[in-house]
TIMAR-601379 format. One record per atom (N, C-alpha, C): atom name; residue in three letters; z, y, x. Coordinates in nm, 2 decimals, decimal comma. Layout:
BEGIN
<atome: CA residu: Ala Z: Z Y: Y X: X> $
...
***
This chain:
BEGIN
<atome: N residu: Met Z: 12,11 Y: 9,93 X: 9,52> $
<atome: CA residu: Met Z: 11,98 Y: 9,93 X: 9,54> $
<atome: C residu: Met Z: 11,85 Y: 9,94 X: 9,40> $
<atome: N residu: Lys Z: 11,85 Y: 9,83 X: 9,34> $
<atome: CA residu: Lys Z: 11,76 Y: 9,79 X: 9,24> $
<atome: C residu: Lys Z: 11,79 Y: 9,91 X: 9,12> $
<atome: N residu: Lys Z: 11,91 Y: 9,88 X: 9,09> $
<atome: CA residu: Lys Z: 11,96 Y: 9,98 X: 8,99> $
<atome: C residu: Lys Z: 11,88 Y: 10,09 X: 9,00> $
<atome: N residu: Ile Z: 11,89 Y: 10,17 X: 9,14> $
<atome: CA residu: Ile Z: 11,80 Y: 10,33 X: 9,17> $
<atome: C residu: Ile Z: 11,70 Y: 10,28 X: 9,14> $
<atome: N residu: Tyr Z: 11,62 Y: 10,19 X: 9,21> $
<atome: CA residu: Tyr Z: 11,46 Y: 10,19 X: 9,21> $
<atome: C residu: Tyr Z: 11,41 Y: 10,17 X: 9,10> $
<atome: N residu: Phe Z: 11,48 Y: 10,12 X: 9,01> $
<atome: CA residu: Phe Z: 11,44 Y: 10,08 X: 8,84> $
<atome: C residu: Phe Z: 11,48 Y: 10,23 X: 8,75> $
<atome: N residu: Gly Z: 11,58 Y: 10,30 X: 8,78> $
<atome: CA residu: Gly Z: 11,65 Y: 10,40 X: 8,74> $
<atome: C residu: Gly Z: 11,52 Y: 10,49 X: 8,74> $
<atome: N residu: Ile Z: 11,49 Y: 10,56 X: 8,88> $
<atome: CA residu: Ile Z: 11,36 Y: 10,63 X: 8,95> $
<atome: C residu: Ile Z: 11,23 Y: 10,56 X: 8,86> $
<atome: N residu: Ile Z: 11,21 Y: 10,43 X: 8,87> $
<atome: CA residu: Ile Z: 11,05 Y: 10,43 X: 8,88> $
<atome: C residu: Ile Z: 11,05 Y: 10,46 X: 8,68> $
<atome: N residu: Ala Z: 11,13 Y: 10,46 X: 8,62> $
<atome: CA residu: Ala Z: 11,16 Y: 10,44 X: 8,48> $
<atome: C residu: Ala Z: 11,17 Y: 10,61 X: 8,42> $
<atome: N residu: Leu Z: 11,23 Y: 10,70 X: 8,51> $
<atome: CA residu: Leu Z: 11,19 Y: 10,82 X: 8,48> $
<atome: C residu: Leu Z: 11,02 Y: 10,89 X: 8,51> $
<atome: N residu: Leu Z: 11,00 Y: 10,81 X: 8,65> $
<atome: CA residu: Leu Z: 10,86 Y: 10,87 X: 8,68> $
<atome: C residu: Leu Z: 10,74 Y: 10,82 X: 8,63> $
<atome: N residu: Glu Z: 10,79 Y: 10,77 X: 8,53> $
<atome: CA residu: Glu Z: 10,68 Y: 10,70 X: 8,44> $
<atome: C residu: Glu Z: 10,69 Y: 10,78 X: 8,31> $
<atome: N residu: Glu Z: 10,77 Y: 10,86 X: 8,24> $
<atome: CA residu: Glu Z: 10,77 Y: 10,95 X: 8,17> $
<atome: C residu: Glu Z: 10,68 Y: 11,07 X: 8,21> $
<atome: N residu: Lys Z: 10,74 Y: 11,15 X: 8,32> $
<atome: CA residu: Lys Z: 10,68 Y: 11,28 X: 8,43> $
<atome: C residu: Lys Z: 10,69 Y: 11,31 X: 8,58> $
<atome: N residu: Glu Z: 10,66 Y: 11,39 X: 8,62> $
<atome: CA residu: Glu Z: 10,69 Y: 11,37 X: 8,74> $
<atome: C residu: Glu Z: 10,85 Y: 11,49 X: 8,73> $
<atome: N residu: His Z: 10,89 Y: 11,42 X: 8,82> $
<atome: CA residu: His Z: 11,06 Y: 11,52 X: 8,83> $
<atome: C residu: His Z: 11,09 Y: 11,50 X: 8,99> $
<atome: N residu: Ser Z: 11,15 Y: 11,64 X: 8,99> $
<atome: CA residu: Ser Z: 11,20 Y: 11,72 X: 9,15> $
<atome: C residu: Ser Z: 11,35 Y: 11,58 X: 9,21> $
<atome: N residu: Ser Z: 11,37 Y: 11,60 X: 9,31> $
<atome: CA residu: Ser Z: 11,49 Y: 11,48 X: 9,38> $
<atome: C residu: Ser Z: 11,60 Y: 11,57 X: 9,28> $
<atome: N residu: Arg Z: 11,60 Y: 11,68 X: 9,25> $
<atome: CA residu: Arg Z: 11,72 Y: 11,75 X: 9,19> $
<atome: C residu: Arg Z: 11,73 Y: 11,65 X: 9,06> $
<atome: N residu: Glu Z: 11,63 Y: 11,68 X: 8,94> $
<atome: CA residu: Glu Z: 11,59 Y: 11,65 X: 8,86> $
<atome: C residu: Glu Z: 11,68 Y: 11,49 X: 8,85> $
<atome: N residu: Ile Z: 11,63 Y: 11,41 X: 8,92> $
<atome: CA residu: Ile Z: 11,63 Y: 11,28 X: 8,95> $
<atome: C residu: Ile Z: 11,82 Y: 11,25 X: 8,97> $
<atome: N residu: Thr Z: 11,82 Y: 11,33 X: 9,04> $
<atome: CA residu: Thr Z: 11,96 Y: 11,28 X: 9,09> $
<atome: C residu: Thr Z: 12,11 Y: 11,31 X: 8,98> $
<atome: N residu: Glu Z: 12,04 Y: 11,43 X: 8,89> $
<atome: CA residu: Glu Z: 12,12 Y: 11,50 X: 8,78> $
<atome: C residu: Glu Z: 12,12 Y: 11,35 X: 8,67> $
<atome: N residu: Lys Z: 12,01 Y: 11,29 X: 8,64> $
<atome: CA residu: Lys Z: 11,98 Y: 11,22 X: 8,55> $
<atome: C residu: Lys Z: 12,04 Y: 11,08 X: 8,58> $
<atome: N residu: Leu Z: 12,03 Y: 11,04 X: 8,68> $
<atome: CA residu: Leu Z: 12,06 Y: 10,86 X: 8,70> $
<atome: C residu: Leu Z: 12,24 Y: 10,90 X: 8,77> $
<atome: N residu: Asn Z: 12,31 Y: 10,80 X: 8,73> $
<atome: CA residu: Asn Z: 12,39 Y: 10,81 X: 8,77> $
<atome: C residu: Asn Z: 12,45 Y: 10,74 X: 8,92> $
<atome: N residu: Phe Z: 12,40 Y: 10,81 X: 9,01> $
<atome: CA residu: Phe Z: 12,45 Y: 10,72 X: 9,15> $
<atome: C residu: Phe Z: 12,46 Y: 10,84 X: 9,26> $
<atome: N residu: Ser Z: 12,49 Y: 10,79 X: 9,35> $
<atome: CA residu: Ser Z: 12,54 Y: 10,91 X: 9,47> $
<atome: C residu: Ser Z: 12,36 Y: 10,95 X: 9,47> $
<atome: N residu: Glu Z: 12,41 Y: 11,12 X: 9,51> $
<atome: CA residu: Glu Z: 12,26 Y: 11,15 X: 9,57> $
<atome: C residu: Glu Z: 12,18 Y: 11,11 X: 9,71> $
<atome: N residu: Asn Z: 12,33 Y: 11,07 X: 9,80> $
<atome: CA residu: Asn Z: 12,26 Y: 11,02 X: 9,90> $
<atome: C residu: Asn Z: 12,15 Y: 10,87 X: 9,88> $
<atome: N residu: His Z: 12,22 Y: 10,77 X: 9,79> $
<atome: CA residu: His Z: 12,16 Y: 10,67 X: 9,77> $
<atome: C residu: His Z: 12,04 Y: 10,74 X: 9,73> $
<atome: N residu: Ile Z: 12,06 Y: 10,75 X: 9,61> $
<atome: CA residu: Ile Z: 11,90 Y: 10,77 X: 9,57> $
<atome: C residu: Ile Z: 11,80 Y: 10,92 X: 9,61> $
<atome: N residu: Leu Z: 11,84 Y: 10,99 X: 9,71> $
<atome: CA residu: Leu Z: 11,75 Y: 11,03 X: 9,82> $
<atome: C residu: Leu Z: 11,70 Y: 10,90 X: 9,91> $
<atome: N residu: Gln Z: 11,80 Y: 10,82 X: 9,97> $
<atome: CA residu: Gln Z: 11,74 Y: 10,72 X: 10,07> $
<atome: C residu: Gln Z: 11,61 Y: 10,63 X: 9,97> $
<atome: N residu: Val Z: 11,62 Y: 10,57 X: 9,85> $
<atome: CA residu: Val Z: 11,49 Y: 10,51 X: 9,75> $
<atome: C residu: Val Z: 11,39 Y: 10,60 X: 9,75> $
<atome: N residu: Leu Z: 11,42 Y: 10,71 X: 9,75> $
<atome: CA residu: Leu Z: 11,31 Y: 10,82 X: 9,71> $
<atome: C residu: Leu Z: 11,21 Y: 10,81 X: 9,86> $
<atome: N residu: Arg Z: 11,30 Y: 10,79 X: 9,95> $
<atome: CA residu: Arg Z: 11,25 Y: 10,85 X: 10,12> $
<atome: C residu: Arg Z: 11,15 Y: 10,66 X: 10,07> $
<atome: N residu: Leu Z: 11,22 Y: 10,59 X: 10,07> $
<atome: CA residu: Leu Z: 11,18 Y: 10,41 X: 10,12> $
<atome: C residu: Leu Z: 11,08 Y: 10,41 X: 10,02> $
<atome: N residu: Leu Z: 11,02 Y: 10,46 X: 9,91> $
<atome: CA residu: Leu Z: 10,91 Y: 10,49 X: 9,84> $
<atome: C residu: Leu Z: 10,83 Y: 10,53 X: 9,89> $
<atome: N residu: Leu Z: 10,87 Y: 10,67 X: 9,88> $
<atome: CA residu: Leu Z: 10,79 Y: 10,72 X: 9,94> $
<atome: C residu: Leu Z: 10,69 Y: 10,69 X: 10,13> $
<atome: N residu: Glu Z: 10,80 Y: 10,56 X: 10,21> $
<atome: CA residu: Glu Z: 10,72 Y: 10,52 X: 10,33> $
<atome: C residu: Glu Z: 10,63 Y: 10,44 X: 10,27> $
<atome: N residu: Lys Z: 10,65 Y: 10,33 X: 10,12> $
<atome: CA residu: Lys Z: 10,59 Y: 10,24 X: 10,10> $
<atome: C residu: Lys Z: 10,45 Y: 10,28 X: 10,01> $
<atome: N residu: Glu Z: 10,47 Y: 10,40 X: 10,02> $
<atome: CA residu: Glu Z: 10,35 Y: 10,48 X: 9,93> $
<atome: C residu: Glu Z: 10,36 Y: 10,43 X: 9,76> $
<atome: N residu: Ala Z: 10,44 Y: 10,42 X: 9,76> $
<atome: CA residu: Ala Z: 10,43 Y: 10,38 X: 9,59> $
<atome: C residu: Ala Z: 10,48 Y: 10,51 X: 9,52> $
<atome: N residu: Leu Z: 10,53 Y: 10,63 X: 9,55> $
<atome: CA residu: Leu Z: 10,54 Y: 10,76 X: 9,51> $
<atome: C residu: Leu Z: 10,45 Y: 10,84 X: 9,60> $
<atome: N residu: Ala Z: 10,41 Y: 11,00 X: 9,56> $
<atome: CA residu: Ala Z: 10,32 Y: 11,12 X: 9,60> $
<atome: C residu: Ala Z: 10,43 Y: 11,23 X: 9,59> $
<atome: N residu: Phe Z: 10,42 Y: 11,30 X: 9,67> $
<atome: CA residu: Phe Z: 10,50 Y: 11,43 X: 9,66> $
<atome: C residu: Phe Z: 10,39 Y: 11,54 X: 9,61> $
<atome: N residu: Thr Z: 10,39 Y: 11,55 X: 9,50> $
<atome: CA residu: Thr Z: 10,31 Y: 11,71 X: 9,45> $
<atome: C residu: Thr Z: 10,32 Y: 11,82 X: 9,53> $
<atome: N residu: Ala Z: 10,21 Y: 11,92 X: 9,48> $
<atome: CA residu: Ala Z: 10,18 Y: 12,08 X: 9,50> $
<atome: C residu: Ala Z: 10,31 Y: 12,17 X: 9,51> $
<atome: N residu: Thr Z: 10,41 Y: 12,10 X: 9,33> $
<atome: CA residu: Thr Z: 10,47 Y: 12,13 X: 9,30> $
<atome: C residu: Thr Z: 10,59 Y: 12,10 X: 9,34> $
<atome: N residu: Lys Z: 10,63 Y: 11,98 X: 9,42> $
<atome: CA residu: Lys Z: 10,74 Y: 11,94 X: 9,53> $
<atome: C residu: Lys Z: 10,81 Y: 11,87 X: 9,43> $
<atome: N residu: Lys Z: 10,74 Y: 11,79 X: 9,32> $
<atome: CA residu: Lys Z: 10,82 Y: 11,67 X: 9,23> $
<atome: C residu: Lys Z: 10,73 Y: 11,59 X: 9,30> $
<atome: N residu: Tyr Z: 10,80 Y: 11,46 X: 9,28> $
<atome: CA residu: Tyr Z: 10,80 Y: 11,31 X: 9,27> $
<atome: C residu: Tyr Z: 10,71 Y: 11,26 X: 9,14> $
<atome: N residu: Lys Z: 10,60 Y: 11,21 X: 9,20> $
<atome: CA residu: Lys Z: 10,54 Y: 11,11 X: 9,10> $
<atome: C residu: Lys Z: 10,49 Y: 10,96 X: 9,09> $
<atome: N residu: Leu Z: 10,47 Y: 10,88 X: 9,05> $
<atome: CA residu: Leu Z: 10,39 Y: 10,73 X: 9,07> $
<atome: C residu: Leu Z: 10,28 Y: 10,76 X: 9,11> $
<atome: N residu: Lys Z: 10,21 Y: 10,71 X: 9,26> $
<atome: CA residu: Lys Z: 10,09 Y: 10,70 X: 9,29> $
<atome: C residu: Lys Z: 9,98 Y: 10,64 X: 9,18> $
<atome: N residu: His Z: 10,03 Y: 10,54 X: 9,07> $
<atome: CA residu: His Z: 9,95 Y: 10,45 X: 9,07> $
<atome: C residu: His Z: 9,91 Y: 10,52 X: 8,88> $
<atome: N residu: Leu Z: 10,01 Y: 10,61 X: 8,85> $
<atome: CA residu: Leu Z: 9,98 Y: 10,73 X: 8,71> $
<atome: C residu: Leu Z: 9,93 Y: 10,84 X: 8,79> $
***
Protein backbone atom coordinates (compact mmCIF):
# COMPACT_ATOMS: atom_id res chain seq x y z
CA MET A 1 0.00 0.00 0.00
CA LYS A 2 2.88 2.40 0.70
CA LYS A 3 4.16 2.05 -2.86
CA ILE A 4 0.69 2.82 -4.21
CA TYR A 5 0.41 5.83 -1.89
CA PHE A 6 3.75 7.25 -3.02
CA GLY A 7 2.93 6.54 -6.67
CA ILE A 8 -0.36 8.42 -6.42
CA ILE A 9 1.28 11.36 -4.63
CA ALA A 10 4.03 11.56 -7.26
CA LEU A 11 1.49 11.62 -10.10
CA LEU A 12 -0.68 14.23 -8.42
CA GLU A 13 2.29 16.48 -7.69
CA GLU A 14 2.65 16.84 -11.47
CA LYS A 15 -1.02 17.59 -12.25
CA GLU A 16 -4.61 16.52 -11.62
CA HIS A 17 -5.53 13.00 -12.74
CA SER A 18 -8.69 10.92 -12.99
CA SER A 19 -8.80 7.54 -11.30
CA ARG A 20 -8.60 5.92 -14.75
CA GLU A 21 -5.45 7.88 -15.59
CA ILE A 22 -3.90 6.89 -12.27
CA THR A 23 -4.69 3.19 -12.73
CA GLU A 24 -3.27 3.28 -16.26
CA LYS A 25 -0.01 4.88 -15.11
CA LEU A 26 0.61 2.79 -11.98
CA ASN A 27 1.41 -0.90 -12.15
CA PHE A 28 -0.89 -2.00 -9.32
CA SER A 29 -4.36 -3.54 -9.22
CA GLU A 30 -7.21 -1.12 -9.84
CA ASN A 31 -8.94 -2.22 -6.62
CA HIS A 32 -5.89 -1.42 -4.49
CA ILE A 33 -5.41 1.97 -6.17
CA LEU A 34 -9.07 2.89 -5.65
CA GLN A 35 -8.84 1.82 -2.01
CA VAL A 36 -5.85 4.12 -1.43
CA LEU A 37 -7.62 6.98 -3.25
CA ARG A 38 -10.64 6.57 -0.95
CA LEU A 39 -8.40 6.57 2.12
CA LEU A 40 -6.62 9.72 0.95
CA LEU A 41 -9.99 11.42 0.37
CA GLU A 42 -11.16 10.40 3.84
CA LYS A 43 -7.95 11.80 5.36
CA GLU A 44 -8.56 14.99 3.35
CA ALA A 45 -5.18 14.73 1.63
CA LEU A 46 -6.91 14.81 -1.77
CA ALA A 47 -9.68 16.84 -3.28
CA PHE A 48 -12.04 15.83 -6.08
CA THR A 49 -12.37 18.58 -8.69
CA ALA A 50 -15.43 19.64 -10.69
CA THR A 51 -13.87 17.88 -13.69
CA LYS A 52 -13.87 14.61 -11.70
CA LYS A 53 -10.13 14.52 -11.20
CA TYR A 54 -8.08 14.09 -8.06
CA LYS A 55 -5.66 16.73 -6.85
CA LEU A 56 -3.53 17.20 -3.78
CA LYS A 57 -5.16 19.56 -1.31
CA HIS A 58 -1.95 21.40 -0.46
CA LEU A 59 -1.34 22.40 -4.11
